[in-house]
C-alpha positions in Angstrom: -14.7 -11.2 3.8 -11.0 -10.1 3.3 -8.5 -12.4 4.9 -6.6 -10.7 7.7 -3.0 -11.0 8.7 -4.2 -12.3 12.1 -5.3 -15.5 10.4 -1.7 -16.4 9.7 0.5 -18.4 12.1 2.3 -16.1 14.5 5.7 -16.7 12.8 4.3 -15.8 9.4 2.5 -12.6 10.4 4.5 -9.6 9.2 3.5 -7.4 12.1 4.5 -10.1 14.6 7.8 -10.6 12.7 8.4 -6.8 12.8 8.2 -6.9 16.6 10.2 -10.1 17.0 13.1 -9.5 14.5 12.8 -5.8 13.7 11.6 -4.0 10.6 14.9 -4.3 8.8 14.4 -8.1 8.6 11.1 -7.8 6.7 10.8 -7.7 3.0 9.3 -4.8 1.2 6.2 -6.9 0.6 5.9 -7.7 4.3 6.3 -4.0 5.3 3.7 -3.0 2.7 1.3 -5.7 4.1 1.7 -4.3 7.6 0.5 -0.9 6.2 -2.4 -2.5 4.3 -3.6 -4.6 7.3 -6.2 -6.5 5.4 -6.6 -7.9 1.9 -9.7 -8.6 -0.1 -11.9 -11.7 -0.7 -9.6 -14.6 -1.4 -6.4 -12.6 -1.2 -4.7 -11.7 2.1 -2.8 -8.5 2.7 0.5 -10.2 1.8 -0.9 -11.2 -1.6 -2.3 -7.7 -2.2 1.0 -6.2 -1.3 2.6 -8.5 -3.8 0.2 -7.3 -6.5 1.0 -3.7 -5.7 4.7 -4.3 -6.0 4.3 -6.3 -9.2 2.9 -3.2 -10.9 6.1 -1.3 -10.2 8.5 -4.2 -10.8 9.1 -4.6 -7.1 10.6 -1.1 -6.8 9.6 1.0 -3.7 11.2 4.0 -5.5 8.8 3.5 -8.4 5.9 3.0 -6.0 6.8 6.3 -4.3 6.6 8.1 -7.7 3.2 6.7 -8.7 0.1 8.9 -8.2 -1.8 8.0 -5.1 -5.1 7.7 -7.1 -3.4 4.9 -9.1 -2.5 3.0 -6.0 -6.1 3.4 -4.7 -7.4 1.6 -7.8 -5.5 -1.7 -7.0 -8.1 -4.3 -5.9 -8.0 -4.6 -2.2 -6.3 -1.2 -1.6 -8.8 1.6 -2.0 -8.4 5.2 -0.8 -8.0 4.6 2.9 -5.2 2.0 2.6 -3.6 4.0 -0.3 -3.5 7.1 2.0 -1.6 5.0 4.7 1.0 3.9 2.1 1.4 7.3 0.6 1.8 8.8 4.1 4.5 6.2 5.0 6.4 6.8 1.8 6.3 10.6 2.4 7.6 10.2 5.9 10.5 8.1 4.5 11.2 10.9 2.0 11.2 13.5 4.7 13.6 11.4 6.9 15.9 11.3 4.0 15.7 15.0 3.5 16.5 15.7 7.1 19.5 13.5 6.9 20.9 15.7 4.1 21.1 19.2 5.6 21.7 22.2 3.3 25.4 22.7 2.8 26.9 25.7 4.5 27.9 27.1 1.1 27.1 26.1 -2.5 30.3 25.3 -4.3 28.8 24.0 -7.5 25.8 22.1 -9.0 26.8 18.8 -7.3 26.1 20.4 -3.9 22.6 21.4 -5.2 22.0 17.9 -6.5 23.0 16.3 -3.1 20.6 18.7 -1.3 17.6 18.2 -3.5 17.9 14.6 -4.8 16.1 12.8 -2.0 13.2 15.3 -1.9 12.7 15.7 -5.6 13.8 12.6 -7.5 10.7 10.4 -6.7 8.0 13.0 -7.0 5.1 12.3 -9.5 4.8 16.1 -10.3 7.3 18.8 -11.0 8.3 21.2 -8.2 10.1 24.5 -8.8 12.4 25.7 -6.0 14.5 28.8 -5.4 17.7 28.4 -3.4 18.4 31.8 -2.0 22.1 32.5 -1.5 24.1 35.2 0.4 27.1 37.1 -0.8 29.4 34.3 0.2 27.2 31.6 -1.5 25.8 30.6 1.9 22.3 29.1 1.9 19.7 31.5 3.1 16.6 29.5 2.3 14.9 26.9 0.2 11.7 28.3 -1.3 9.0 26.2 -3.0 7.5 28.4 -5.8 5.1 26.1 -7.6 4.0 22.5 -8.1 2.9 21.2 -11.5 4.0 21.4 -15.1 6.8 23.9 -15.6 6.1 26.7 -18.0 6.4 30.4 -18.2 2.8 31.0 -17.1 3.3 29.0 -13.9 6.8 30.2 -13.0 6.6 34.0 -13.1 9.6 36.1 -12.3 7.4 38.2 -9.9 6.9 35.1 -7.6 10.5 33.9 -7.9 12.1 37.3 -7.1 9.6 38.3 -4.5 10.6 35.3 -2.5 14.3 35.9 -3.1 14.2 39.5 -2.1 12.3 38.6 1.1 15.3 36.4 2.0 17.7 39.3 1.1 19.4 37.0 -1.4 22.5 38.2 -3.2 21.7 35.7 -5.9 19.7 32.6 -6.6 19.8 29.1 -8.0 16.6 27.7 -9.4 15.9 24.0 -9.2 13.2 21.7 -10.4 12.7 18.0 -11.1 11.6 15.9 -14.1 9.4 13.0 -12.9 10.3 11.1 -16.0 13.8 10.7 -14.7 15.4 12.4 -17.7 16.9 15.7 -16.7 17.4 17.0 -20.2 16.1 20.5 -20.5 12.9 21.0 -22.4 12.0 24.0 -24.5 9.9 25.4 -21.6 12.8 24.9 -19.3 15.0 27.0 -21.5 12.3 29.7 -22.0 11.7 29.9 -18.2 15.4 30.2 -17.6 16.0 33.0 -20.1 13.0 34.9 -18.6 14.4 34.6 -15.1 18.0 35.4 -16.0 16.8 38.6 -17.8 14.6 39.6 -14.8 17.5 38.9 -12.4 19.8 41.3 -14.3 17.2 44.0 -14.0 16.7 43.4 -10.3 20.4 42.9 -9.6 19.7 39.5 -8.1 21.6 37.2 -10.5 20.5 33.7 -11.4 23.6 31.7 -10.9 22.3 28.4 -12.2 19.2 26.3 -13.1 19.6 22.7 -12.0 17.2 20.0 -13.2 17.0 16.8 -11.1 15.9 13.6 -12.9 16.2 10.4 -10.9 19.8 10.1 -9.8 21.1 12.5 -12.5 21.0 16.2 -13.0 21.7 18.9 -15.6 23.2 22.2 -14.7 22.5 25.1 -17.1 25.7 26.8 -15.9 27.9 23.7 -16.5 26.3 23.2 -19.9 26.8 26.8 -21.0 23.1 27.4 -21.3 22.8 30.6 -19.1 
């Protein structure tokens, strides 16, 4: 039978330590062990948590970016425990997103990066967003258009501008992430951008920029002269 955290002495149990000294005093391995609850035959939850972290070089950021199915395959984890870990990481991501409200106005791509970094930089798949702006560059809405590999067949101008027009946008900035961490534009990124810019001219809803978020970096098509 798997060893349980309850079999440890009180002062060594992560859950008891959490209550006695607070979560900030626990290591990442201990916090992960609290989520797992139990381990597997011959390995307690702390040991299994250590094995999980070893696969991502001890980085919680890297763990957040790994597919949930990969986490479920770690011996002693499985789908149920993996779901708890993924849910906890997603809650943390959402807390971070709430702490970074949209700026009143977009003054440049750095504002876009600050707004989207916490919600996009650790995702395992690409998300394509439209930031709808008013006539004074005020933010009207953040619109998720698609999730998955970015190409012209998935990001169609019809879907992008339907959402923008519904928000009565005077113009838009399109934003997506590169899970690889490298924000350099791909050939598909350039093709999608050209298509959207051309459609925006016809509809009189200009595309002001395309910002690609990769890890803690970004590339702005406007800054790079690629629009």
